[in-house]
VOSEPA-539998 format. One record per residue (C-alpha): x, y, z. Coordinates in Angstrom, 1 decimal. Layout:
+--------+--------+--------+
!      x !      y !      z !
+--------+--------+--------+
!      X !      Y !      Z !
...
+--------+--------+--------+
END
This chain:
+--------+--------+--------+
!      x !      y !      z !
+--------+--------+--------+
!  116.3 !  210.2 !   79.6 !
!  116.1 !  212.4 !   76.5 !
!  113.1 !  213.3 !   74.4 !
!  113.7 !  210.8 !   71.6 !
!  114.0 !  207.9 !   74.0 !
!  110.7 !  208.7 !   75.7 !
!  109.0 !  209.0 !   72.3 !
!  110.4 !  205.6 !   71.3 !
!  109.1 !  203.8 !   74.4 !
!  105.7 !  205.3 !   74.0 !
!  105.5 !  204.2 !   70.4 !
!  106.6 !  200.6 !   71.2 !
!  104.0 !  200.5 !   74.0 !
!  101.3 !  201.6 !   71.6 !
!  102.4 !  199.0 !   69.0 !
!  102.4 !  196.2 !   71.5 !
!   99.0 !  197.3 !   72.8 !
!   97.7 !  197.3 !   69.3 !
!   99.0 !  193.8 !   68.6 !
!   97.6 !  192.5 !   71.9 !
!   94.2 !  193.9 !   71.0 !
!   94.3 !  192.4 !   67.6 !
!   95.3 !  188.9 !   68.8 !
!   93.0 !  188.8 !   71.9 !
!   91.1 !  185.5 !   71.9 !
!   87.3 !  185.5 !   71.7 !
!   85.1 !  184.2 !   74.5 !
!   84.6 !  180.9 !   72.7 !
!   88.3 !  180.5 !   72.3 !
!   88.8 !  181.1 !   76.0 !
!   86.2 !  178.5 !   76.9 !
!   88.0 !  175.9 !   74.5 !
!   91.3 !  176.6 !   76.2 !
!   89.7 !  176.1 !   79.6 !
!   88.2 !  172.7 !   78.5 !
!   91.7 !  171.6 !   77.3 !
!   93.2 !  172.6 !   80.6 !
!   90.5 !  170.6 !   82.5 !
!   91.2 !  167.5 !   80.4 !
!   94.9 !  167.8 !   81.0 !
!   94.3 !  168.2 !   84.7 !
!   92.1 !  165.0 !   84.7 !
!   94.8 !  163.0 !   82.9 !
!   97.4 !  164.1 !   85.3 !
!   95.0 !  163.2 !   88.2 !
!   94.3 !  159.7 !   86.8 !
!   98.0 !  159.2 !   86.3 !
!   98.7 !  160.2 !   89.8 !
!   95.9 !  158.0 !   91.2 !
!   97.3 !  155.0 !   89.2 !
!  100.7 !  155.6 !   90.5 !
!   99.4 !  155.8 !   94.0 !
!   97.3 !  152.6 !   93.6 !
!  100.4 !  150.8 !   92.2 !
!  102.4 !  152.0 !   95.2 !
!   99.7 !  150.7 !   97.6 !
!   99.5 !  147.3 !   95.7 !
!  103.3 !  146.9 !   95.9 !
!  103.2 !  147.8 !   99.5 !
!  100.4 !  145.2 !  100.2 !
!  102.2 !  142.6 !   98.1 !
!  105.4 !  143.3 !  100.0 !
!  103.5 !  142.9 !  103.3 !
!  101.9 !  139.6 !  102.0 !
!  105.3 !  138.2 !  101.0 !
!  106.7 !  139.2 !  104.3 !
!  103.8 !  137.4 !  106.0 !
!  104.2 !  134.3 !  103.9 !
!  107.8 !  134.2 !  104.5 !
!  107.1 !  134.5 !  108.2 !
!  104.4 !  131.7 !  108.0 !
!  106.7 !  129.5 !  105.8 !
!  109.5 !  130.1 !  108.2 !
!  107.2 !  129.3 !  111.1 !
!  106.0 !  126.1 !  109.3 !
!  109.5 !  125.0 !  108.4 !
!  110.5 !  125.6 !  112.0 !
!  107.5 !  123.5 !  113.1 !
!  108.4 !  120.7 !  110.7 !
!  112.0 !  120.8 !  111.8 !
!  110.9 !  120.7 !  115.4 !
!  108.5 !  117.9 !  114.7 !
!  110.4 !  115.8 !  112.1 !
!  114.0 !  116.9 !  112.6 !
!  116.3 !  115.7 !  109.8 !
!  113.3 !  114.2 !  108.0 !
!  111.4 !  117.5 !  107.8 !
!  111.9 !  118.0 !  104.1 !
!  110.6 !  114.4 !  103.5 !
!  107.5 !  115.0 !  105.5 !
!  106.0 !  117.2 !  102.9 !
!  105.8 !  117.1 !   99.1 !
!  103.8 !  116.2 !   96.1 !
!  103.0 !  112.6 !   95.2 !
!  104.3 !  111.8 !   91.7 !
!  104.0 !  108.6 !   89.7 !
!  106.7 !  106.9 !   87.6 !
!  106.1 !  103.9 !   85.4 !
!  108.5 !  101.2 !   84.3 !
!  107.6 !   98.5 !   81.8 !
!  109.0 !   95.3 !   80.2 !
!  107.5 !   92.6 !   78.1 !
!  105.5 !   91.1 !   81.0 !
!  105.1 !   93.8 !   83.6 !
!  103.8 !   97.4 !   83.9 !
!  104.9 !   98.7 !   87.3 !
!  103.9 !  102.1 !   88.6 !
!  105.9 !  103.7 !   91.5 !
!  104.9 !  106.4 !   93.9 !
!  107.3 !  109.0 !   95.3 !
!  105.2 !  109.0 !   98.5 !
!  106.7 !  106.0 !  100.3 !
!  109.1 !  105.3 !   97.4 !
!  107.0 !  102.2 !   96.9 !
!  105.3 !  100.1 !   94.2 !
!  101.9 !  101.7 !   93.6 !
!  100.4 !   99.2 !   91.1 !
!  101.4 !   96.2 !   89.1 !
!   99.8 !   95.1 !   85.8 !
!  100.5 !   91.7 !   84.1 !
!  100.5 !   92.6 !   80.5 !
!  100.0 !   89.1 !   79.1 !
!   96.9 !   88.2 !   81.1 !
!   93.4 !   89.5 !   81.5 !
!   90.7 !   89.2 !   84.1 !
!   87.7 !   86.8 !   83.5 !
!   85.8 !   89.8 !   81.9 !
!   88.9 !   90.8 !   79.7 !
!   89.9 !   93.8 !   81.7 !
!   93.6 !   94.5 !   82.5 !
!   94.9 !   92.2 !   85.2 !
!   96.0 !   94.4 !   88.1 !
!   97.6 !   92.6 !   91.0 !
!   96.9 !   95.6 !   93.2 !
!   96.6 !   99.4 !   92.9 !
!   96.8 !  102.4 !   95.1 !
!   95.6 !  101.9 !   98.7 !
!   95.2 !   98.2 !   98.0 !
!   98.9 !   97.9 !   98.7 !
!  100.7 !   99.4 !  101.7 !
!  104.4 !   98.6 !  101.8 !
!  107.0 !  100.2 !  104.0 !
!  109.2 !  100.2 !  107.0 !
!  109.0 !  101.8 !  110.5 !
!  111.9 !  103.2 !  112.5 !
!  112.3 !  105.6 !  115.5 !
!  113.9 !  109.0 !  115.4 !
!  113.8 !  111.6 !  118.2 !
!  111.4 !  109.4 !  120.1 !
!  108.9 !  109.5 !  117.1 !
!  107.9 !  106.5 !  115.0 !
!  108.2 !  107.1 !  111.3 !
!  106.7 !  105.0 !  108.5 !
!  108.4 !  105.3 !  105.1 !
!  105.0 !  105.0 !  103.4 !
!  104.2 !  108.5 !  104.7 !
!  107.4 !  110.2 !  103.6 !
!  108.2 !  111.8 !  100.2 !
!  111.2 !  110.5 !   98.3 !
!  113.1 !  112.1 !   95.5 !
!  113.2 !  109.9 !   92.4 !
!  116.3 !  109.4 !   90.2 !
!  115.7 !  107.3 !   87.1 !
!  118.2 !  105.7 !   84.8 !
!  116.6 !  103.5 !   82.2 !
!  114.7 !  100.6 !   83.8 !
!  116.3 !  101.4 !   87.2 !
!  115.0 !  103.9 !   89.6 !
!  116.1 !  105.1 !   93.0 !
!  114.0 !  106.9 !   95.6 !
!  116.1 !  108.9 !   98.0 !
!  115.6 !  110.7 !  101.3 !
!  118.3 !  112.9 !  102.7 !
!  118.6 !  113.1 !  106.4 !
!  120.4 !  116.4 !  106.6 !
!  124.1 !  116.2 !  105.8 !
!  124.6 !  113.2 !  108.0 !
!  122.7 !  110.3 !  106.3 !
!  120.4 !  109.1 !  103.6 !
!  118.0 !  106.3 !  102.8 !
!  117.3 !  105.0 !   99.3 !
!  115.0 !  102.4 !   97.8 !
!  116.3 !  101.0 !   94.5 !
!  114.2 !   99.1 !   91.9 !
!  115.4 !   97.5 !   88.7 !
!  113.1 !   95.9 !   86.2 !
!  114.7 !   93.4 !   83.7 !
!  114.0 !   93.4 !   80.0 !
!  111.7 !   90.4 !   80.5 !
!  110.4 !   88.3 !   83.3 !
!  108.5 !   88.8 !   86.5 !
!  111.3 !   89.4 !   89.0 !
!  112.1 !   93.0 !   90.2 !
!  115.3 !   93.6 !   92.0 !
!  115.0 !   95.7 !   95.1 !
!  117.6 !   97.1 !   97.5 !
!  117.6 !   99.2 !  100.6 !
!  120.7 !  101.5 !  100.7 !
!  121.5 !  103.5 !  103.7 !
!  124.2 !  105.9 !  104.8 !
!  125.0 !  106.6 !  108.4 !
!  121.5 !  106.0 !  109.5 !
!  122.7 !  103.9 !  112.4 !
!  123.7 !  107.2 !  114.0 !
!  120.3 !  108.8 !  113.4 !
!  117.6 !  106.2 !  113.8 !
!  116.9 !  103.4 !  116.1 !
!  115.3 !  100.0 !  115.3 !
!  113.8 !   97.3 !  117.4 !
!  115.6 !   94.0 !  117.7 !
!  118.3 !   95.2 !  115.3 !
!  116.1 !   95.2 !  112.2 !
!  113.8 !   97.4 !  110.2 !
!  110.1 !   96.6 !  110.8 !
!  108.4 !   95.9 !  107.5 !
!  104.7 !   96.1 !  107.0 !
!  103.2 !   94.7 !  103.8 !
!   99.4 !   94.8 !  103.5 !
!   97.5 !   93.9 !  100.3 !
!   93.9 !   93.6 !   99.4 !
!   94.1 !   90.7 !   96.9 !
!   91.4 !   91.3 !   94.2 !
!   89.5 !   88.6 !   92.5 !
!   90.6 !   87.9 !   89.0 !
!   88.3 !   84.9 !   88.1 !
!   84.6 !   84.4 !   87.5 !
!   83.9 !   82.8 !   90.9 !
!   85.6 !   84.5 !   93.9 !
!   84.4 !   81.9 !   96.3 !
!   86.1 !   79.1 !   94.3 !
!   89.2 !   81.2 !   93.7 !
!   89.4 !   81.8 !   97.5 !
!   89.7 !   78.0 !   98.1 !
!   93.1 !   78.2 !   96.4 !
!   94.3 !   81.4 !   98.0 !
!   96.4 !   82.1 !  101.1 !
!   99.7 !   83.4 !  102.5 !
!  102.7 !   81.2 !  101.7 !
!  106.1 !   81.5 !  103.3 !
!  109.3 !   79.4 !  103.2 !
!  111.3 !   78.9 !  106.3 !
!  115.0 !   79.6 !  105.9 !
!  116.6 !   76.4 !  104.7 !
!  113.4 !   74.5 !  105.4 !
!  110.0 !   73.7 !  104.1 !
!  107.2 !   75.9 !  102.7 !
!  104.2 !   76.5 !  104.9 !
!  101.0 !   78.5 !  104.4 !
!   97.7 !   79.7 !  105.9 !
!   94.6 !   79.7 !  103.8 !
!   92.3 !   82.7 !  103.0 !
!   90.1 !   82.3 !  106.1 !
!   90.5 !   84.8 !  108.9 !
!   93.5 !   83.7 !  110.8 !
!   97.0 !   84.7 !  111.9 !
!  100.4 !   83.0 !  112.5 !
!  103.5 !   84.0 !  114.4 !
!  106.8 !   83.4 !  112.7 !
!  109.5 !   82.9 !  115.3 !
!  112.3 !   81.7 !  113.0 !
!  114.0 !   83.0 !  109.9 !
!  112.1 !   82.8 !  106.6 !
!  113.3 !   83.2 !  103.0 !
!  110.3 !   84.6 !  101.3 !
!  106.6 !   85.4 !  101.8 !
!  103.9 !   85.4 !   99.1 !
!  100.3 !   86.5 !   98.8 !
!   98.7 !   83.9 !   96.5 !
!   95.4 !   83.6 !   94.7 !
!   94.3 !   80.8 !   92.4 !
!   96.6 !   81.6 !   89.5 !
!   98.8 !   84.6 !   90.5 !
!  101.1 !   85.6 !   93.3 !
!  102.9 !   88.6 !   94.8 !
!  106.1 !   87.4 !   96.6 !
!  108.8 !   89.3 !   98.5 !
!  112.1 !   87.4 !   98.6 !
!  115.1 !   88.1 !  100.7 !
!  118.6 !   87.4 !   99.3 !
!  119.5 !   86.4 !  102.8 !
!  116.5 !   86.1 !  105.1 !
!  113.9 !   87.8 !  107.2 !
!  114.4 !   87.6 !  111.0 !
!  110.9 !   86.9 !  112.3 !
!  107.5 !   88.4 !  112.4 !
!  103.8 !   87.5 !  112.0 !
!  101.3 !   87.1 !  109.2 !
!   97.5 !   87.7 !  109.2 !
!   94.7 !   87.0 !  106.8 !
!   91.3 !   88.6 !  107.0 !
!   88.5 !   87.0 !  104.9 !
!   85.9 !   89.4 !  103.4 !
!   82.7 !   89.6 !  105.3 !
!   80.6 !   89.0 !  102.2 !
!   81.0 !   87.7 !   98.7 !
!   82.7 !   90.9 !   97.4 !
!   85.4 !   90.8 !   94.7 !
!   88.2 !   90.7 !   97.2 !
!   89.8 !   87.3 !   97.9 !
!   91.5 !   88.3 !  101.2 !
!   93.3 !   91.0 !  103.0 !
!   96.8 !   89.8 !  103.8 !
!   99.3 !   91.5 !  106.1 !
!  102.8 !   90.5 !  107.1 !
!  105.0 !   92.1 !  109.7 !
!  108.7 !   91.0 !  109.3 !
!  111.9 !   92.2 !  110.7 !
!  114.7 !   92.9 !  108.2 !
!  118.4 !   92.8 !  109.1 !
!  119.6 !   96.3 !  109.0 !
!  122.9 !   98.1 !  109.4 !
!  123.3 !  101.9 !  108.9 !
!  125.9 !  101.6 !  106.2 !
!  125.0 !   98.3 !  104.5 !
!  122.9 !   97.6 !  101.3 !
!  120.3 !   94.9 !  101.8 !
!  119.0 !   93.2 !   98.6 !
!  115.7 !   91.5 !   97.8 !
!  113.5 !   90.6 !   94.9 !
!  109.8 !   91.0 !   94.1 !
!  107.9 !   88.4 !   92.1 !
!  104.7 !   89.5 !   90.5 !
!  103.4 !   86.9 !   88.1 !
!  101.5 !   83.7 !   87.4 !
!  101.6 !   80.5 !   89.4 !
!  103.0 !   78.7 !   86.4 !
!  105.1 !   75.6 !   87.2 !
!  107.2 !   76.1 !   84.1 !
!  108.2 !   79.6 !   85.2 !
!  108.5 !   79.0 !   88.9 !
!  110.7 !   75.8 !   88.7 !
!  113.5 !   78.1 !   87.5 !
!  113.6 !   79.2 !   91.2 !
!  113.5 !   75.7 !   92.6 !
!  116.5 !   76.5 !   94.8 !
!  114.2 !   78.6 !   96.9 !
!  111.1 !   76.3 !   96.4 !
!  109.1 !   79.1 !   94.7 !
!  107.5 !   76.4 !   92.5 !
!  105.5 !   75.2 !   95.6 !
!  103.2 !   78.2 !   95.1 !
!  101.6 !   75.8 !   92.6 !
!   99.8 !   73.5 !   95.1 !
!   99.8 !   70.0 !   93.7 !
!   98.7 !   68.1 !   96.8 !
!  100.4 !   66.6 !   99.8 !
!  102.9 !   63.8 !  100.0 !
!  103.0 !   61.3 !   97.1 !
!  100.1 !   63.1 !   95.4 !
!  102.5 !   65.9 !   94.5 !
!  104.9 !   63.4 !   92.9 !
!  102.0 !   62.0 !   90.8 !
!  101.1 !   65.5 !   89.7 !
!  104.7 !   66.3 !   88.8 !
!  104.6 !   63.3 !   86.4 !
!  101.2 !   64.5 !   85.0 !
!  102.7 !   68.0 !   84.5 !
!  105.5 !   66.6 !   82.4 !
!  103.1 !   64.6 !   80.2 !
!  100.8 !   67.7 !   80.0 !
!  103.6 !   69.9 !   78.9 !
!  104.9 !   67.4 !   76.4 !
!  101.4 !   67.2 !   74.7 !
!  101.3 !   71.0 !   74.9 !
!  104.2 !   71.3 !   72.4 !
!  102.2 !   69.6 !   69.6 !
!   98.5 !   70.4 !   70.4 !
!   97.0 !   73.8 !   71.1 !
!   93.5 !   72.5 !   72.0 !
!   93.5 !   71.9 !   75.7 !
!   90.3 !   69.8 !   75.5 !
!   92.1 !   67.4 !   73.2 !
!   95.2 !   67.4 !   75.6 !
!   93.0 !   66.5 !   78.5 !
!   91.4 !   63.7 !   76.4 !
!   94.8 !   62.3 !   75.5 !
!   96.1 !   62.7 !   79.1 !
!   93.1 !   60.7 !   80.3 !
!   93.6 !   57.9 !   77.8 !
!   97.3 !   57.7 !   78.8 !
!   96.4 !   57.5 !   82.5 !
!   93.7 !   54.9 !   81.9 !
!   96.0 !   52.7 !   79.8 !
!   98.6 !   53.0 !   82.5 !
!   96.0 !   51.8 !   85.1 !
!   94.5 !   49.2 !   82.8 !
!   96.2 !   46.2 !   84.5 !
!   94.6 !   47.3 !   87.8 !
!   91.3 !   47.7 !   86.1 !
!   91.6 !   44.2 !   84.6 !
!   92.6 !   42.7 !   88.0 !
!   89.7 !   44.4 !   89.7 !
!   87.3 !   43.1 !   87.1 !
!   88.6 !   39.5 !   87.3 !
!   88.3 !   39.5 !   91.1 !
!   84.7 !   40.7 !   90.8 !
!   83.9 !   38.2 !   88.1 !
!   85.2 !   35.3 !   90.3 !
!   83.0 !   36.4 !   93.2 !
!   80.1 !   36.7 !   90.8 !
!   80.4 !   33.1 !   89.4 !
!   80.6 !   31.9 !   93.0 !
!   77.5 !   33.9 !   94.0 !
!   75.1 !   30.8 !   93.8 !
!   77.3 !   29.0 !   96.2 !
!   77.4 !   32.0 !   98.5 !
!   73.6 !   32.2 !   98.3 !
!   73.5 !   28.6 !   99.4 !
!   75.6 !   29.3 !  102.4 !
!   73.3 !   32.2 !  103.3 !
!   70.2 !   29.9 !  103.0 !
!   71.9 !   27.2 !  105.1 !
!   73.2 !   29.4 !  107.9 !
!   70.6 !   31.7 !  109.5 !
!   71.3 !   35.4 !  109.7 !
!   71.5 !   35.2 !  113.5 !
!   74.8 !   33.4 !  113.0 !
!   76.5 !   36.3 !  111.1 !
!   80.0 !   35.3 !  112.2 !
!   79.5 !   31.7 !  111.1 !
!   78.2 !   32.9 !  107.7 !
!   81.2 !   35.1 !  107.2 !
!   83.6 !   32.3 !  108.1 !
!   81.9 !   29.9 !  105.6 !
!   82.0 !   32.5 !  102.8 !
!   85.7 !   33.1 !  103.5 !
!   86.4 !   29.4 !  103.5 !
!   84.7 !   29.1 !  100.1 !
!   86.8 !   32.0 !   98.7 !
!   90.0 !   30.6 !  100.1 !
!   89.4 !   27.2 !   98.6 !
!   88.6 !   28.7 !   95.2 !
!   91.6 !   31.0 !   95.3 !
!   89.6 !   34.2 !   95.4 !
!   90.8 !   37.2 !   97.5 !
!   88.1 !   39.4 !   98.9 !
!   90.5 !   42.3 !   98.6 !
!   91.2 !   41.5 !   95.0 !
!   88.5 !   43.8 !   93.7 !
!   88.9 !   46.6 !   96.2 !
!   92.7 !   46.9 !   96.3 !
!   93.2 !   47.8 !   92.6 !
!   90.5 !   50.4 !   92.9 !
!   92.2 !   51.8 !   96.0 !
!   95.5 !   52.0 !   94.1 !
!   93.7 !   54.1 !   91.5 !
!   92.3 !   56.5 !   94.1 !
!   95.6 !   58.5 !   94.4 !
!   95.3 !   59.3 !   90.7 !
!   91.8 !   60.6 !   91.1 !
!   92.8 !   62.8 !   94.1 !
!   95.9 !   64.0 !   92.3 !
!   93.8 !   65.2 !   89.3 !
!   91.5 !   66.9 !   91.8 !
!   94.5 !   69.0 !   92.8 !
!   96.0 !   69.4 !   89.4 !
!   93.2 !   70.8 !   87.3 !
!   92.1 !   73.8 !   89.5 !
!   95.8 !   74.7 !   89.9 !
!   96.7 !   74.5 !   86.2 !
!   97.1 !   78.0 !   84.8 !
!   97.5 !   76.5 !   81.4 !
!   93.7 !   75.9 !   81.4 !
!   92.9 !   79.4 !   82.4 !
!   90.6 !   81.1 !   79.8 !
!   91.1 !   78.2 !   77.4 !
!   87.8 !   77.1 !   75.7 !
!   86.6 !   73.7 !   74.7 !
!   83.2 !   73.0 !   73.2 !
!   80.6 !   74.9 !   75.2 !
!   83.0 !   75.6 !   78.1 !
!   84.5 !   79.1 !   77.7 !
!   87.1 !   78.6 !   80.5 !
!   88.3 !   75.1 !   81.5 !
!   89.7 !   76.5 !   84.8 !
!   86.2 !   77.6 !   85.9 !
!   82.7 !   76.1 !   85.8 !
!   80.9 !   75.7 !   82.5 !
!   77.3 !   76.9 !   82.4 !
!   74.7 !   76.0 !   79.8 !
!   71.9 !   77.6 !   81.9 !
!   72.0 !   80.5 !   84.3 !
!   69.1 !   79.9 !   86.8 !
!   68.8 !   83.4 !   88.1 !
!   68.6 !   82.2 !   91.6 !
!   70.8 !   80.2 !   94.0 !
!   70.2 !   76.6 !   95.0 !
!   71.9 !   75.8 !   98.3 !
!   75.0 !   73.5 !   97.9 !
!   74.4 !   73.6 !   94.1 !
!   74.7 !   77.1 !   92.7 !
!   73.0 !   79.5 !   90.3 !
!   73.8 !   77.7 !   87.1 !
!   73.8 !   74.2 !   85.4 !
!   77.1 !   72.7 !   84.4 !
!   76.8 !   70.3 !   81.5 !
!   80.1 !   68.5 !   82.1 !
!   79.0 !   67.8 !   85.6 !
!   75.7 !   66.4 !   84.3 !
!   77.6 !   64.1 !   81.9 !
!   80.0 !   63.1 !   84.7 !
!   77.1 !   62.3 !   86.9 !
!   75.3 !   60.3 !   84.2 !
!   78.4 !   58.2 !   83.4 !
!   78.9 !   57.5 !   87.1 !
!   75.3 !   56.3 !   87.5 !
!   75.8 !   54.0 !   84.5 !
!   79.1 !   52.7 !   85.9 !
!   77.4 !   52.1 !   89.3 !
!   74.6 !   50.2 !   87.7 !
!   77.1 !   48.0 !   85.8 !
!   79.0 !   47.3 !   89.1 !
!   75.7 !   46.5 !   90.9 !
!   75.0 !   43.8 !   88.3 !
!   78.5 !   42.4 !   88.7 !
!   78.6 !   42.1 !   92.5 !
!   76.5 !   40.5 !   95.2 !
!   76.6 !   43.6 !   97.5 !
!   72.8 !   44.0 !   97.3 !
!   72.2 !   40.6 !   98.9 !
!   74.8 !   40.9 !  101.6 !
!   74.2 !   44.6 !  102.4 !
!   70.9 !   45.7 !  100.9 !
!   71.3 !   49.3 !  102.1 !
!   74.6 !   49.6 !  100.3 !
!   73.0 !   49.6 !   96.9 !
!   71.2 !   52.9 !   97.6 !
!   74.4 !   54.4 !   99.0 !
!   76.3 !   53.6 !   95.8 !
!   73.8 !   55.4 !   93.7 !
!   73.8 !   58.4 !   96.1 !
!   77.5 !   59.1 !   95.5 !
!   77.1 !   60.3 !   91.8 !
!   74.2 !   62.5 !   93.0 !
!   76.4 !   64.0 !   95.6 !
!   79.0 !   64.7 !   93.0 !
!   76.4 !   66.6 !   91.0 !
!   76.2 !   69.1 !   93.8 !
!   79.8 !   69.1 !   94.8 !
!   81.4 !   69.6 !   91.3 !
!   78.9 !   72.1 !   89.9 !
!   81.1 !   75.1 !   90.8 !
!   84.4 !   73.4 !   90.1 !
!   86.7 !   73.7 !   87.1 !
!   85.1 !   72.4 !   83.9 !
!   88.5 !   70.7 !   83.0 !
!   88.2 !   68.6 !   86.1 !
!   84.6 !   67.5 !   85.4 !
!   85.5 !   66.8 !   81.8 !
!   88.4 !   64.6 !   82.9 !
!   86.2 !   62.6 !   85.3 !
!   83.6 !   62.3 !   82.7 !
!   86.0 !   61.0 !   80.1 !
!   87.8 !   58.8 !   82.7 !
!   84.5 !   57.1 !   83.8 !
!   83.4 !   56.7 !   80.1 !
!   86.7 !   54.9 !   79.3 !
!   86.4 !   52.7 !   82.4 !
!   82.9 !   51.7 !   81.3 !
!   84.3 !   50.8 !   77.8 !
!   87.2 !   48.8 !   79.4 !
!   84.7 !   46.9 !   81.6 !
!   82.5 !   46.0 !   78.7 !
!   85.5 !   45.0 !   76.6 !
!   86.9 !   42.8 !   79.3 !
!   83.5 !   41.2 !   79.9 !
!   83.2 !   40.3 !   76.3 !
!   86.4 !   38.3 !   76.5 !
!   85.9 !   36.6 !   79.8 !
!   84.3 !   33.1 !   79.7 !
!   82.5 !   32.8 !   83.0 !
!   81.9 !   29.1 !   82.6 !
!   85.6 !   28.4 !   82.1 !
!   86.4 !   30.7 !   85.0 !
!   84.0 !   28.8 !   87.3 !
!   85.6 !   25.5 !   86.2 !
!   89.0 !   26.9 !   87.1 !
!   87.8 !   27.9 !   90.5 !
!   86.3 !   24.5 !   91.1 !
!   89.6 !   23.0 !   90.2 !
!   91.3 !   25.3 !   92.6 !
!   89.2 !   23.8 !   95.5 !
!   90.8 !   20.4 !   95.0 !
!   94.3 !   21.8 !   95.4 !
!   95.8 !   21.8 !   98.9 !
!   95.8 !   25.3 !  100.4 !
!   98.2 !   26.7 !  102.8 !
!   96.9 !   29.5 !  105.0 !
!   98.7 !   32.7 !  105.0 !
!   99.7 !   34.3 !  108.3 !
!   97.1 !   37.0 !  107.7 !
!   94.3 !   34.4 !  107.3 !
!   95.5 !   32.6 !  110.4 !
!   95.4 !   35.8 !  112.4 !
!   91.9 !   36.6 !  111.0 !
!   90.5 !   33.3 !  111.9 !
!   92.0 !   33.5 !  115.3 !
!   90.4 !   36.9 !  115.8 !
!   87.0 !   35.5 !  114.6 !
!   87.2 !   32.6 !  117.1 !
!   88.0 !   35.0 !  119.9 !
!   85.0 !   37.1 !  118.9 !
!   82.8 !   34.0 !  118.9 !
!   84.0 !   33.0 !  122.3 !
!   83.3 !   36.4 !  123.7 !
!   79.8 !   36.4 !  122.2 !
!   79.1 !   33.1 !  123.9 !
!   80.2 !   34.4 !  127.3 !
!   77.9 !   37.4 !  126.9 !
!   74.9 !   35.0 !  126.4 !
+--------+--------+--------+
END
């Protein structure tokens, strides 16, 4: 290296040293730089810790997911092991789907693929709440079958819904081999719901007893009216034998085995019914009714167990009826006797009421006041029965004008000779042309009408919640005074229509007592006749106001007819006619001959005993 080069290096070193000295930071600047470096290190450290925490969380989440997958897999394996092809249906979430038409609001549950609740939109309960036929656990409907030696109940399985308008299908897939579907279709109006059980290849998967699905239908029937105890009298389980009559059991605790085919079964209260109807038939089964232990607002708990014909690849069809016991509606299904849910009495009483219904419905077209309709119906019936009333009165009048002669016979013949007395009185009546049955027979012929009305009014839904005068509901009792306490056999209220009915019956009894000689022949009978209206006071206090009103009006009209007939009957002329009849030759009827022969035999036997 030459001299110039060395000199240059030294000079550059001196210059660089000078510039370094000139730009050297002060101590404060050095401390500031150190602080900045510390902050940067802290940021980097926090960032590193966050990244490490994230990595840990991701690792923990991964472990959790893996654990859940393992648990889920284990659970699924357990479900498959336990439920087999029905493992997916054994778990799920209960969902609700509602279908409506003009009359019904029906809610379905995916658990069980069943009807969950039914509301009748055009009716209310006695306290004006929505009328619910049943809801939730009040209704248990489903079928049992066996798979892999385990008994399944469809009510405990979860179905997949598939809705199309007012039709809905609930489906269970049994693997790739089979399926089960419950289909419901609600019409635009009406109370009938179409129902079908559709199956595919289930005969290869499940087994059934006696070749049919075992159906269980249990319903707690709620009270809808003011008086559950009265409503319970008209409740029960009704069922129609296949191609035969309708039978029933009442709402008391009882059960009945059904050993033959039936067409339908229905749970009925006073005015509404839930019916399950087979397009073909049910094989057999049993029905059971449990009455509530106390006066709670449950009419009965009804359960039916029926066997349904079932094939693994066949669709079986049914119908549900949820609606009123209205004869006008139900007679549209008279081919299956569904109208017999309206109980109108036994035997010929039913035919009487069928005629009454036609008159009732005719008046209904022109009059919307049901109190007036009952009045006109009563007048029509009394006019129809007037010939019998007239004949009964005339028979009583004949015996009344002959009463002095009967009294003479009683004075002449001592009471120890009762048989002789009776023969003498009968001889008098026979000569005068008077029949002892003439007064009783017309009254007996009117009794079926009274009994028929006793069945008609409590079963007539037309009267339900229809008011008249002080009665708010003609289908239930009318109350003008709530007592606040219960009187045995009477109740906790006072019914004015029953009071009026009792008063008119007492008046009518008094008029009859004046017209007859019963008090002299049988003194104890007079008190008995007055006791009957008093008994009615207790018996009818809890019955339908429409029925008490009808009996009140009917008795009032009878009193009017009796007084009217009396005003036109000349008893002196009637007595003269009877005296003239005595002079005419009489031919004994075979009945009279037999009666006299029996009396002679009784007299002879009495003499032998002496």
